[in-house]
N, C-alpha and C positions, 0 to 999 in steps of 0.2 A: 161370530165368535162362539155362539153356543154350539152351533153345528160342527165346528172344526174340532178334530181330537187333539188332545194335549200330546206333546212329544213323547212323553213316557207312557202313553196309553197304548200298549201294544197287545194287551190280552183281550180276547173277546168276551171275558167273563165280566158280568155287570155287577157282581156282588160287592158289597161295601168293603169286606175284608180284602179282596183282591186288589181293588183300586187303592186302598191305603197302602198296601204293601208296595205297589208300583211306585206310588208317589214317594215313599220312604227311601227306596232305592235311588230314585232320581235325586232326592235331596243329598243323600250320601255321596253320590257322584259329583255333584256340584260343590259340596263341602270339601271333598278331597282335591278337586281342581283349584279351589281357592286357597287351600292350605299350601298346595305346591307353589303357587304363585307367590304366596306371602313368604315362604321359606326361601325360594329362589331370589327374591328381592332383598332378604336380610343377610345374605353372605357377604363378609367384609374381610379385610386383612387385619394384621396386628396393629395395636394402638401404639402410640409413642412410648408410653410407659413400660409396656411389655418389651419393645425392642431395647429400650435402655437396660431394663433388668437382664435381658439376654446377653447384651454387650458387656455388662459388668461381670456376669458369671464367666463368660468367655475370657475376659481380661484376667480375672483371678486364677483360671485354669492355666492360661498362658504363663502368667508370672510364676506360679508354683513350678511348672515345668522348666522354665529358664532357671530358676533358683536351684532346683534339683540338678539340673545339668551343670551349672556352675559349681555347686559342692562336689559333684562326681569329678569334675576336671581338676579341681583344687586337690582333692584327695589323691588322685592319681599322681599329680605332680609332686606332692609330699612324699608318697611312697617311692616314687622314683628317685627323689633326692636322697632318701634315707638308704635305698639300696646301693646308690652310687657311692655313698660314704662308707657303708659296710664293705663294698668291693675295694674301695681305696685302702681301708685299714688292712684288709686281708692281703693286698698286694704288697703293702708296706711291711707287714709282718712276715710274709713269705721271703722278701728280699733280705730282711735282717736275719731270719733263721737260716737262710742259705749261707749268708756271709759269716755270721758268727759260728755256725756249726763247723766251718772249715777254716777257722782262724788258726794261724801257725805262730810260734814264738819267734818271729823274724824282725830283728832291729832294722830300721830303715833310716834313709837320709831324706831330709826335706829338700825343697828347691834351693834353699840357701846353703845346703851342704851340711847342716847340723844333724846330729844323731837323734832319732826318735825312738821311744820305747816300742816294744813290740804291741803293746796295748795301752792306750792312754785316752783320757777324757778331759775336757775343759768346760768350764762355766764362765766364759768371758763374753757372753752375748754372740753377736754376729761376726766378731773378730777372729774367732777360731772355731774349728769343728767341735761338735759335742762329742764325737766318738772317731777314733782313728785306729786302725790296725791293718794287718796283712792277712790275707786269705789265700788258700791253696785251691787247687782244682778248678783253675781258670781254663775253660775249653778254648782250644786252638784249632778252630775248624778250618781256617785258611792256611794252616801250617806256617804261620809267620815266625820269623826268628825272635822270639820272646820267650821268657820263662812262663811256667804255669802259676807263679805267684802274682798277686794283684793287691796293690794298696787301696784300701776303701776308706772314705770319710763320709761322715753325716753331719750335715749342717742344719741349722735353723736360722733362715734369713727371709726377711720380708714376709713373715707369716707363713712360710713353707718349710717342710721337712724335705731336704734334698739329699741325694746320694751322688757322691762324686768318686770317680775311679782314676787310677793312674796307669798309663801304659807301661811304665817302668817303676820298679819299687824304689829306686834310688835316684834322687835328684831330678826327676822328670816333672814336667808341668802336668796339671791335672786336666782331665777332659771336661767337657760341658757338663754341669751337673743336671741330674734328672729329678724333677719334684715328685715326691711320693704322696704327700698330704698337703692339703691347703688349709687356710685358716687356723694356723697353729699358733697358739699363744705361748706356750711353754712346754718344755721336754725336761723331765726329771728322771735321772738315772740312779740306779742302785747296783751294787756289785756284790756277788757272793764269793768270799775267798776259799781257800783250801780247807780251813777249819769249820765251814758251814755258816759263817756269820756274814750278815749283810752290812755293807758299807755304803755311806752316801757319796764318798769320793774314792777313786781308785789311785792310790799312791804307793806302788809296789817298791819293795826294797831291792829287786832285782829288775834290771831293764827288760829281761825276756819273760817275766812272770805274768801270768794272765789269770783273770777270774774264772771260776767254774761256771757262773751263770750271770746273766744281766737281766734286770728289770727296767723297763722303760714305761714311763707314765706320760702320755700325750694329753695335753689339754687343748681343746680347740674352741673357737668362738661359738657360743650357743649350744655346746654339746657337753655331755658329762664326760669326765676324764676316762681314758682308756689305758688299762694297764696290759702291757705285754711282757712275757717272761721268755727268755731264750737260754739254751745251753750254749756254752763256749767250748771250742775245741780244746783238747787237753794241752796243758802247758808242761814246762820241764819238771815242775814239782810233782804233778800228777803222774808223769811218766816214771819218775823215780819210785813213786809209791807203788805203782803197778808192777814195776820190775821187782821190787822187794816182796811183794805179795806173790808173785809168780816163782821167785827164787827160793 
């Protein structure tokens, strides 16, 4: 044992300082190998608590994402509903503006054969139209044997504002009504006469007399009232005034 050299003894120097240095290096090598073995054996996975915390964080992020997506879809649906309502109101207003702007003082006959004023309105619920008149300018693209005049009615039935037309002005049956607005609770009308005053009812002294303008306030379920105003085609009194002014 005494005659055998130590594993780290590689130097031929026999001084004490050199031997101490070689032994110190060997100890450092042994210490490093032991440290690597200790560290390699201590590598482990996540603990159960760490996994639970990670799953909880992931669940919170996923729930927040689902909530954000749901709110976005709901907001888009509400915006679409609002845009559809606005488009429906614009279409109804366009139809009324086109009809009233071309109204003519033409006395017509009902299906029963009775005379009807050129422009009249009712407040009898669903039993009668809220508005009836005759308009001109009816396009005849198919060149059918019919006049350019058309009788138009506006009804409020079963929560809908409907437009109904007649192929013939006198005594003909009406066509199938077209719904303009849904969820309609009430329709209030006002009429502006030749003196510039607004009336709640239109009761003309002449059967061919027409108002100068019409105001319609539509109340729908869950919506604020919408007020629309339209000009009405010139009637006989206005034509006389125009002739007097020009003459």
